[in-house]
C-alpha positions, 0 to 999 in steps of 0.5 A: 885113120887119123884126121886133123881135128879141124876137119870136123868144123870145116864140114860145111859149105866153104866158098872161095873169096876173090882174093883166094881165087887169085892166090890159088892160081899159083901152084900150091907146091913144087911144079914139074914143068913140061909135056904130059910124057915128061911130067908123068915120067918124073912123077913115076920116079918120085913115086918109086923113090917115095912110095907114098901111102896113097897117090891121089890125082885131082883132074881128068887129064892128070889122072888119065896120064898117070894111069896110061903111064902105069903108075899105081893110082889109089884115087882119081878125082875127075869131073869129065872136063878139061879146062872147064870143057866136057870131054869123053870120060876118062877110062880108069881101072878102079874098083869103086866109084864115089859120086858127089856134087860140088859147085865151082868155087866151093867145098861142100860138106858132101865133098869132105865126107866122100873124099874121106870115104874114098881115102878109107876104102881099101881099094882103088877109087874114082871120085866122080864130081858133078860140078868142079873138082879143082878145090878137092885138092885141098880136101885131099891134102887135109884128109889123106894120111901123112906120107901120101902124095896129091897131084894136080895139073897146072894148066899149060904148065905141068903138074903140081906134086904135094907131099902130105906133111904137117907143113903142107897141111898147115898151108892148106889149112890156112887157105880153108880157114880163109874161105867164107862159110855159107850155111848148108841148106839142110 
């Protein structure tokens, strides 16, 4: 699978700045507003029309809703929390589970590698995150093949659907470049 050349140099601990934290409260792409039922129906139509190479969901509730709707989900990234509160783990019919540690507000080198492994895996996968999964949306967009779709929840509003294109990657690349580097503890 072909990865952007920048991917290798980002494989260190990256940390959100306060400015980026505020910026990321705004949806990174088209927002589908509405109830769980409406947003997953709309997503189902989009998936049927676009036939994405990979469908990746970041977040427990959005992953659960996609699975319950019967939409084929290739990768579910979950942390057993909704809005930072623990929940009963989502039951997903996935072939393999990858685990990783990713503290809140950061992207670890492990996050890049595990997401790459999950994307390269030929079957359906779950990525179980100890810590926080939100920023893995960025990794998913930069790691997934062109023509994929990354979906995440926008709290109390709906879902955001990102098509993996060069334009989307450019926007995400800019965000990752502006995160602060932190040396890893090797």
